[in-house]
N, C-alpha and C positions, 0 to 999 in steps of 0.2 A: 398508867401510861402518861408520860409527859410529852406535851406538844410545844416545841419552841418555835415561835413564829417571828419571821423577819418583817419589818415594816417597809423596807425598800421594795420597789416594784421588781418582780422577776420576769424575765423574758425567756420564752422557751424555744421558739422556732424562728429562724431568721427568714425573712420574706422579702419580696419585692415591694413595690409601692402601689401602683395604680389599681391593681385588681383586688387587693385586699379590701375586705369589708369589715366594719366594726359591728359585730353581732352582740346582742344582749342575751346571756344564757340565764335561765331560771330553772329551778328544780322543784318538783312537787312529790312528796311533802318537803318543806324547806329544810328540815333536819331529818336525818335518817341514819340507820345502821347499815353496814356493808351487806347484810343479808336481807335487806328489805327492798321491795320493788319500788322504783322511782321512775318518773318521767322527766326528761330533759327537754326543754323547749328553747329554741333560739328565735329571736326576732331581729329585725333590722337587716335582713339578708335578702338580696334580690338576685336569684340565680341567673337572670337574664344578663346581668353585668358580666358574668363569666361565659355567656353564650350558650347556656344550658337551661334546662327546666327543672332539674332535680338537685337535691342537696344531700350530701352524705356526711356521716358522723365519723370523725377520726379521733381515736381515744387512746389514752395511756393512763397510768396511775402512779402516784407517789406513795411509797410505803410509810408505815408509822414512824420509821426512823428518819424520814425526810429525804430518802434517796429514791431515785428513779426505780420503779418496780417492774415495769414492762408495758408493752403495747397491748391493745385489744387483739386477741388472736384472730379476730375476723375483720381486721382493718382492710385486708387486701394489700395492694401496693399503692404508692402515691400516684402512679399513672393510671391505676384502675382499682378504685375502691370496691370492696365486696358489696354485693347486693344485700347482704345481711345487715349492713349498716346504712342503708338508704333511709333517710328520715321521712316521716309522714308529712305530706303537705296538708296543713289544717285549713287551707282555703282563705285565711285571713292575713296572709303575709308571714305566718310563723310556721316552723317545722319542728316536729317532735320525734323522740324515740323513747321507748320504755324498756327497762331491763332491771335485773337484780345484779349489783356490782360483783358479788362473789362468783356468780355464774358467768357473767359477761366477760370478766377478766380471767376467770379460772384461777383465782387467788383468794387468800384469806387474811392478808395483812395490808389492807387498803386504808391509807390515811387521807388521801385527796384524789379526786377524779380530775384528770387532765383531759381537755377536749378542744376541738375546733370543728367548724363546719367547712365543707369544701365542695368543689365540683368533683365529679367522679374521677377525672384526671386533673389533679391539682397543679400540674406544671404550668409555667408561664406561657402565654401566647405572644409574648413580646413586651409586656408591661407589668410584670409581677405575678406571683403565684396566685391561683384562684382559690382563696381560702379566707377565713376570718382570722382574727387575732386568737392567740391561745387563751384558755380560761381554766381556772382551778376552782373546784367546789369541794369543801371539806366534808369528810364522812364522820358521822356520829351525831346522836341526838343531843349530846352536850357540846355546845359551840359557844365560843367566846370571841367577841370582836373588840378590838381597841378602837374607840371612836376618836380619841384625842390623846396625844398628838398623832399626826398622820405620818410622821417621819421617824426613823430610828434615832437619828441624831439631830439635835435642835441647837442652833447657835443663839445665845441670849446674852444680853447685857446683865451685869450684876444688878440684882434687885428686880429683874423681870419675873413674872409669874408663869409657871408651867402648869397647864391644866391637864390632868390625867383622868380619862374617862373610859369606861369599858362596859359592855353589855353582855350578859350571859343568857343562854336559852333556858337554863334551869337555875334554881337557887344555888349559890356558890359561896365559898369562903375565900375572900381576897386578902392577900398580904402584899405590902410594898416595902422593898428595901432600898436604901441609898448607900452606895459604896459598901455594900455588904452588911449594913446594920438595919434591923427591922425598925420602920418608922410609922407603920400604920397597919391595922387589921380591921376588916369589916366582914362579918359572917352572915350567911343565910340571905343573901340579896341577889338580885339580877342586874342591878345598875350600880356601878361603882363610880365615885367622883372624888377628886382630891386636887386642890390648888396649892402649889408649892412655890415659895419665893426662892429663887436661885441666886446663891452668892459664891458658889464654887463649882468647878467641874464635877459632874456627878453622873454615876451610872445607876439608874433605877431598874429594878426588876419587879414586875407585877406578876403575881401568880394567882390563878383562880382555880380552886379545887372543888370538884363535885363530891360532896361528902359521902354519898352512897357508893359510888363506883371507885372513888379515889382518883378519877381522871383529872389531869392537871393541864392547864394552859399556862404558858410562860411568855412574857413579853419583855424584851430588853429595850430600854429607852435611855438615850444619852442626852445630857444637857451640858453643853460646852460653852464657856464664856467666850465672847467675841475675841478671836485670836489677835495677838499683838505681833504682827509679822516683822521679823528682823530683815532690814534692808542690808544686803551684803553682796559683793561681786562673786560670781561663780568662780570656784577655784581654777587656777591657771591650768590649761590643757584639758579640762573636763568638757565633754561634748554631751549633746542631748542623749538621754538614755542612761544606761548602766555603765559606770566607770569603775574599773578594778584597780586596786593598788598592788602592783606586782611585788612590792617589798613588804606588804602587810595584807595577807589573805583575809584578815578579819575586818577589813575596811572596804566599804563600797560607797561611792558617791552617786546619788540619783539626781538627774537633771531633767526637768520637764519644761519645755517651752510652752507657755500658757498665757498669752497676753490677755488682759482684761479680766483675769481671774484673781480675786483679791487674796485668797488663801487656799492652800492645798496641804492636806495631811497624808502621810504614808500610813497605811494600815496593813496588817498581815499577821503572820504566824511567828514573828521574831520577838525576842525579849518579852514574852508574855503579853504582847500587845493585844492578842486575841481579837483582831479585826475591829478594834474600837478606835474612835477618834480620840487622840490624846495629844495635847499641845506639846508634849515632849518630842513628838515626831511631826511638828509643824515645820513645813519647809521654809527656808529662807527665800528671799526674793531679790533678784538682780534687776533693778528698775531701769537699767540701760539696755538690757538684752531681753527683757520680758521672760526670764527663766527662773523658775522655782527650783530650789536645790536643797539637798541635805546630805551630809556625810554621816554614815552609820558606822560607829566604831565598836569593836568587841561585841558584836551582836551574836546571838545564838539562834539557831533554827533547827528544828527536829530533822535528824538524818541528813543534815547539810542541804536540805531542800528549803531555800529561802523563797517564800511566797509573799507577794505583796500586790497592792493596788494603790492608786491615788484616789483620795476622796476630794472631789472638787467642790469647794465651798460648802462642804457637808451636804451636798445635794445628789451627786451621782458618783459612782465609782467606775474607774477605767483601769485597764492595764497600762503599762508603759508603752507608748507608741513605738518604741524601739526595742521591744521585747525580743529576745532570741528564742524563747520558748514560752508557751502559755498553757494553763490548765483550762479545760472546757467541761463544765458540769454535766453536759448532756452527751457529748460525743466521745469523751475519753473512755467510757466504759466499754466501747465497742472496739477498742484497740487491743489486739492480742499481746499477751505478755512476751511472746517470742519476738514480735515486731519491735516493741519498745518496752523493755523491762523496767519495773520499779517506778512507774508513774505514781506520784503521790495521790492520795485520795482527795477529792475535792471537798473542801469544808462546807458541806451543804447547809448546815445550820447557821453559818457565820456570815456568809456574804453571797453575792450573786455576780454574774458577768464573768468575762475572761479574767484570769489571774496571771500576772507575770511570775515565771518560775526561773529561779537562778540556782543551778547546782554548784555549790561552793566547795572549795578544797578538793578540786578534781585535778588529776594529772593531765597534762597536755597530750594530744594525739601525736604519735610518733610517725611522721611522714616517711614513706619509703622512696617514692619517686620524687627526688628533690630537684632533678635537672631535666624535667620534661620539656621537650621542644614541641611547640604547637605546630600542627600542619599549616602550610601556607593557606591563606583563606581561599585563594582561587582553586586549591586542590581539595577543598572540603567535600567529603561525602558524609552527610549528616543523617543520622538515624533518629527521627522524632519518636519519642517514647512516652506513653502514659503508663506509669508504674502500675496503676490499678488494674489495667486490662492487659498488661504484659505478662504478669504471672499471678496466679491465684493468691500467693502469699503477700502480694502488694507491698513489698519492702525493698529497701536499698540492697539488703543482703541477697534477696531472691534475684535481683538483676545481676549482682556480682556473680552468682552461680551460673549465669547464662552468658557471661562475657565471651566464653570460647566461641559460642555460636555467632556472636556479633563480630568478633575479631576475624573469624574465618570467612565471614561474609565480605570483609575488607573495608568496612566503614572506618572512618578516622575521627568521627565526632558523634557524640550523643547529645541530642537536645531534649531535655526533660521538660514536659509540660509542668506548670507551676507547682513547686513544692513548698512555697511559703504558706503560712496559715490562711486557710480559706474556710468558708462556711460549711459546716457538716464534715462528713468523711467521704461519702460517695460522690465525687465531684471532679470535674475537669481541672478546677483550680482557678478559673477566670472570675471567681467571686472572692477577691482577696479581702480578708479581715485585718490582717497585719502583714506588712511587706517584708519585715526583717526576721520574723519568727518562722522557724522550720515547722511544717505541719507534722505532727507526731504519727499520723496514720501511715507514713512511709518508713518511719524509723527515727532513731536518735541522731543527734549531731555527730556522735562518734561513728555511727553506721554510715552517715552521708559522707563523712571524710574518708572512710574506708572505701566507699564506692568511687569517689573521685580519684583516690590514690590508686586503686586497682585499674581504673581506666587509663590513667597516665602511665602505669607500668606496661600497658599494652599499646601505647602510642595513640590512645583515643582521648580527644579533648572532650570536655564537659561544658555544655552551654545551657544556661537557665532561661526558660521562658518566664518573663515577669510582666506584671500587669500594672502599669502606672497611669492608665487613663482614668481609673475609677477605683472605688472601694465600696464595700457593703456597709450596712448600718451598724455593724459591730465595731467599725474602726473608731479608736478613741477620739480622734480629732473631730470626726463627724458627730459623735454623741456629745462632746463637750460644747459644741456650738451649733445647736439646732433648735428649731422652734417647738419641739415637743418634749423639752425637759430631759433630754438624754435618751429618748426612745430610739428604736431602730428605723423609724419611718420619718414622716415629716419632711422638713427641708432645712438645709444649712442656712444659717443666718449670715448677714453681711460681714460680721466680725470674724467669721471662720477663717483662720489663716491658711488652710489647706484646700478646702472644698469650695466650689462655686455654688452660689445660691441656686442657680438653675443651669442646666447643661446648654451651652450655646449651639450644640449640634443636636437638633431635635429629631433628625432622621435616624442617627445611630446613637442611641442613649442607653447607657448601661449603669445601673445602680446609682452611685453618687459621684458626680463628675469632679475630678481634681483640677484645681486652678493652676495651670502650668505657667502662669505669668506672675505668680506670687513668689517673693524671695524665700518665704518659709518653705514652699514646696520645693524650690531648687535645692535648698540646704538639706531638706528631708531626703530627697532622692539621691543626692550626691553621697550622703552618709550611708544610705542603704546599698548603693552600688559598690561602694568601696568595701563595705562589710563582707558581702558574699565573696568577692574576689580575694580578700586578704584572709578571712577566717576559714573559708572552705577551698581556696585555691581553684575556684572555677575559672574557666577560660574565656568567658564572655556571656553576652546576653542576646536573646531575641526579645525585643520590646514589642509587646502586643499593642495593636491598634494605635500606632503612632499618629495616624490621621487625626486623632482626638487631642493631640498635645498642643492645643491652641484654645484661645477664647474667641476666635473669629467666628461670628455666627454663620451658619450654613451647614451643609452636609459633609464638609471636609473635602469635597472633590475638586476644589479650585486651588490654584497656586496661592500659597500662604507664606509670606516672608516671616511672620511671627513664629510660625511652626518651625521653619528652618532654623531660626535663631535659637529656639528652645533646644532642638535636637543637637545642633552643632555645639552649643554650650555644654550639654551633658557629655557629648563625645569628648570635647577638649578636657573636661574634668577627669574622665576616666583615663585618657591618654597621659595625664600628668603623673600617674603612678603605675600605669601598666601600658606600655607602648605598643603592645600587639594583641590586646584583648579583642575578641570578635564583637562587633556591634551590628546586629541584624535587625532591620526594621520591617514590621508588617505595615507597610505604608499605603500602597495602592492609591497614591496621589498622582497628579500629572507627571509625565516623564520628565518634563523640564524641571520640576521640583526635585524629583528623585535624583536627577543627574547632578544637581548642585550638592545634594547630600553625599552621594558616593564620591564626588571629587573633592570634598572638603578634607583638609588636613590640619591637624592641630599644630604642626611644625612646618618648617620649610623643606623637610626631607621628602622628596618626591616618591621615595620608596615606602613611605609610611602607609600601612594598610588603612584604607578608609572604611566607611560604613558599607554594609551590604543591604540589599533590599530583597524581599520575597518576590518570586516570580511565579504566579499561579497559571499553569497551563493544563489544569486538570481536565477541563471540558474538551480541549483540543486533542489531548492524548487519548481520552476516552472515546471520542468520536473515531479515532484511528483504530483503537483496539476492537471496537465494535464493528468496524468495517464500513464506515460511512465517510462521506466527504465532510467539508467544513471542519477539517482536522489540521489546520496549519498551526503547528506548535513552535514556530520560529522564535516566539518571545521567551522561550526557555533560555535564550542566550542574550547577553547584554549587547552583542553585536547587532541584533535586529533592531535595537533602539538607537543605534548610532553612537553608543558609548565606547570609550576607548579602554575601559578597564572591565575585567570579568567580575562584575559586582552584583550579579543577579543570582540569588539562590533559587534556581529553578526547581520546580517539583511537579510530579504527576499527581501526587496525593499529599494531603496534610490532614491534620485532625479535623479540619473544617469542611472537607469535601466528601462527596459521595465516593464510595470505594469503586475503583475501576472494575474489579471482578464482579461486583454486584450488578453493575449495569451491563457488563458483558453477558452475563448469564440471563438477565431479565430482558434486555432490549437489543441484543446483538443482531447483526445482519446474517443472512444465510443465502445460499444459492445451491440448489441441488442437494448433494450429500454433505456439502461443506457448511457447517453451522457453528457460528461463534458462540452460540448459547450452550454448546456441549462443553462440559468441564475441561476435558483434555485439550480441546481446541482452544478454548478461552485461555488456558494456562500457557499454551504455545504462543499465543499472541502477546502475553506478558513478556516472554523472552524477546519477541519482535520489538515491542515497545522499548525494552531495556537496551537493545542494540542501537536504537535511535535516541537514546537519552544519555546514557553514561559516556558515550563517545563524543558528545558535544562538549567542548572545553568550557570550564567554569564550574563553580560550586553547585552541588546537587543535594537534594534531600529525599529520603525515603520515609514514608509513614510506616510505622511498625507492621510487620507481617505482609507488607506488599510483596516482599520477596518470596512468600509462600502462596501468593494468590488469595489473600484474605477476601472473602466474598460476602461477609455479613454487612448489611446496610448500616450506614451511619445512624439511621433512624430506627434501628431494630430495638424493640422493647424486650424486656426480660422474658415475656411470655411468648416470644417469637413473632408477634405482629409488628407491622411497620407503622410508625406514627412519628410525626415531626417532633412531638413533645418528648420523645425518648432519645433525642439526639445525644445528650450527655450521659445517658444511663449506661450501666455496665454492659459489656459485650462479651460473647463467648471467647474463651482463651484457647488459641490453637494447640498449645501443648496438651490440653485436656481432650482435644479432638483427634489427636494423632496425625496432625499435619506433617510433622517431622518424619513420619514413616510412610508417607505417600510419595512415590517416586515422581509422579507428574508434578507435584508441588516442589519437591526438592530439586527437580530439574531446573525450575525457575531460579531457586536459590543458587544452585551451582553455576548456572550460566551468568547470572548477575554478578556473582563473586568473580567469575572469570573476567567479565568486562571491567569490574572495578580494579582488579589486579592490573589489567592492561592500562587503564587510565592513570593508575598510581605510579606505574613504572616506566611507561613508554613516553619519551619526551614529546612525541608528535601530538599527544592529547592535551598538551599545554600550549599548542601553537595558537597564534592569533590570525593565522592565514587559513581560513576555512570558509566553506560555502554550504549553506543549508538550502536544499531544494525540497522543501517539505510543505509546499502549498496545498490547497484544498484538492488533493488528488491522491489516489491510493498508491500511485507509483512515487516513492520518495527516495531521495538520495542525499548523502552527506559526503563532502570532499574535504579532506584534511591534508595540508602540505606543511612539512617541516623543512624550511629553507636552510636550516643549519645542520641537517642530517649529514653524516659522513660515513664512509665505508659501508658496512652492512646494515646500518640503522635504517629503519623504514622512513622514506621520504614522503610517500603517498599512502593514504588510506582512503578507500572508497566503501561506503556502506550503501547498499541498495536493498530495497525491501518492497514487498507487495502487501499493502494493507487492505487489499480488496478481498472479495470472496470468490473470485474467478481467477484463472491463470492469466498471466501477462507476459509479454516479451518486452524487454527494455535494453537500453544500451548503457552500460556503466561509464563509457567514455574513459577507458584506461589512459593514463598520461603517457605510458610507454609500453612497448612490447617487451616480452620476456616472461619469466616465471613469477607468478603472483601467488601469494599464500592466502587461503581462505581460513580465517580464524574460527569460523563456525564449525567446520568439519575437520580443521587442522589438516587440510590436504592442499595440494598445489594445483594451479591451473596455468596452462601455457597460453599466453596472449600473443598471437601472431598478427592480429588485426585489432588496433586500438578502438575500432568502431564496432567490434563484434557484439552480437546480441547475446543476452542471457535470458533464459526462460525461468520464470518464478511461479511456483504453485501458490495458491492463496495462503497468505501468512508466511511465505518463505522469504528468507533474507540472506544476504552475504556480507561479510566484512573482509574486504580484500586489502592485503598489505603488499607493497611492491617488494619488500624483503620480509622474511619471517621475523616477527618480534621475538627478542630474546626471552621475554617473559614466558612464552609458550614452548621454549626449547628444553623441556624436561627430559625428553628423549631425543637422541640424535636421529634426524630423519635422513635416510640415505636410500639409494636404489639397491634393493636386495635382489633384483632381477628374478623375482618370483612371479608366478602367474596364478590367477584365480579362475577356476573353471568348474562346471560349465557357467557361462555368463552370456546371456541371461540364464538364470537358474530357476528351477521349479521346486524341488523338494529338499535339495541340499547343494552345497558348493564345497570345493576342495581347494587346497593350496599346494602348489607343486613341491614345496620344500618343508622341512621341519620348522615349527614355530613354537614360541613360548606362550603366546596369548593371542587371542583374536577378539576384536570389538566390532560391533555392528551399530552404526549410527543412522538416524533418519536424516532427511534433508535439512532439518533445523539444528543438527548437531547433537540431538538428544541420544544418549546411550541407551540402546534397546536390549542388547544381549552381550554377554561377555563370557569368553571361555578362557580358563586359566589352567596351568598345570603341565604344559608341554604336550605337543601333539606331533606324531610322525607325519612325514610327507604323505599327501593324498588322503589325509583323514577327512571324513565326511562330516560337515557341520550342518545340522538340520535347519531348515527355513520354514517349517510347518506352521509356526506361530506368527509369521510375518505376512502382511498383506501385499499383493502385487504393487510394485512401484520401484522408485529409485532409492538405493541405500549406499552407504559408504562403509567399506571394510578397512579396518586398520589392524595390521598384524605386526608382531614384534618378535625378533629373534636376537638373542645376545645383545640386548639394549639398542639394536637398530630396528627401525620400524619403517613401514611403507603403508600408504593408503591408496585404495582404488575404489572406483564405482562398481556397484553390483546391481544388476536389474533382476528383479524377481517377477515372474509372470505366472 
């Protein structure tokens, strides 16, 4: 068995910073076979730092081929390690665990043991995951270590001496080759040493063979003469990243902005480079722009999969910061072939870290929706969607297959939580590793384009959530300029062109803070923004945590002109090539600052869409749905802030808030038999909330499955418990739970769809003449006035609702007498006294139009001069004339029973399944219909 060992440091798990501890792992006996019992001991770990007293062992293994073999079957979950792997506290600051590898891993091809120590729940409590660094221990009594040199590639001047030294645990036969030729043999020794004078670029291979077993260790060592970098300007038109020659598919120009880096090589799978530093692929340097670059001509790559990295001063390797796709040695294996077919195998034995992947000689995607017109931003009804939890297949294609559902709901935009390359797979995406690479866990670039195309064909815009406040330790620029030699932790150095040395916002600090006042950062973000819009035809962005787009010290809560300047500059740049892209800010800064941002225009055109800001009214709406005071949700509207443009994307729920239905069912109010904690009642109140949400002019957003009353807590763990550390963990998917077959839930969907249809089609819902009487009281009202209404168009809409848990009597204060239409029950009401009272049961609401909206005129409503009797009814009711169909609604407009097929006059319709109370009967004959009240006692 041959073991090929890399000398570069391998990093296995991406972590936070403050709570990681550096443990020292030792094994007894020091060398062992996979079927021998061993004891692993870790020192240098203080569980009190993690706020716990116990330490748990988290383990995996690498097989003898150098590939990931599997996890320990008894690991448990990251949120809850199995008690089987609780380490023994030795009482001296060390912790141990004893096991036999073959039994422990239930495997027989174990080459290396992978391990870390952690708290039972390894998740971060705000400053990094509670774990140690990763550690690898080789398996086998025959072990060989290379003592010198410590790096795979060594840069030397001609005439320098390279010392090669190795130590074996058993007598071994050593051979050393230089550029393929044998130059030294030493047999039957445990300590090898050789000093070589270097006069040319050389690849050395040292092999150590155990003569009895034939087991071989192999080390690759490169000696490269100090490069002589060519100073030359970057080719005209070439930008940072990967540049294609449209007239020559066999030519690619790579450009890397890397100030203060003396030399950079390209390594990869092309032209038999085999991931070695070769001065043939030494990049040129433009000393006026600080860009390293190289043009590769007539290069060959297996299966048209061009894989490459940059070797920075022969010290660290990074992918291109502008990669469009990357390979990940640890996470790609968990991506299903159906989601992303034909992902190349990671070259485990050749390199480490993320790899840039370019698929060459590919045909362009053929777009179908070439003339998509974006909805006006004030009319947006956005559906925020996390692909991972929207469908079990977690793919762009799986969302395409459910677009009928979203289209019928009526939404006109989908906002995807981040789909760029992030750490791991099971993630919300707010831990970006690369900002321009598509994360493969959701599918291929072709699949993403097909998703955008399918949305556009249905009139649905696509908005990307992007995270420019920070990036994780995997980011190339972070690793190229930090104080730990390219590791994932440590701190950015002052010469870093993209990242701050420290985050000026110590209150809200995430991963590694991006320096938004750096020109390099501005150019980086401008190029990325343009790429997603032009390559994937997306319609705009939601910028995450824009409060952090500043270097001003503090918590970001104060007015900040520097932040305004950064955001308006980014906006102006996007407007230079896309004059109506949506720019939504998660800002939550002072209203005075947000007002400047929403009123900023890149041009003198007053009709130019400006920026939008998120408006979080989750707490207030939830207080209302639970039946409590302190429920003033007027800030869902820009009007409440004194703004003249409808630039607030109001929302009752987003990915970041607790779910309304969870709190309804757990903490809702009750009085007598009326209990908001009962599922059916809680769902009814979601309809009530929708009536006071979608009818308010201005853009709105729905968090996925709110329209079905999704009730699982944001903090639900996979084992069903509730814990803050499970916030971003996977959640149950409603399709698998049958939500779509539950009428109480689909009633919410259907009613919200009805409301969205009204707001999309009726001009009155675009008015700027409206009043919100939604203060801290259960009796709430909304008044809409369309001053430009003519003829039969509705001029007035009044929404009245009882958010309490007891009945109330209220005055809608109708603006005029006459026949008004109730859109909830689709019935009419005669208003003879504009000050008349209306009684509302708990949770009951009305939506009154002074004229019937055309949107709801699917059937002509006329007086059929029929009668319903007996009324009040007990066991049945009849209709005096023949009817085609009969529908029974409750006071909230929910369809309870339906009779179809044609019925003779005086047919008896049973009421045995209906509780005593007020109902509405709608009957139809020859496309004419009429509705009446029915009392059952």
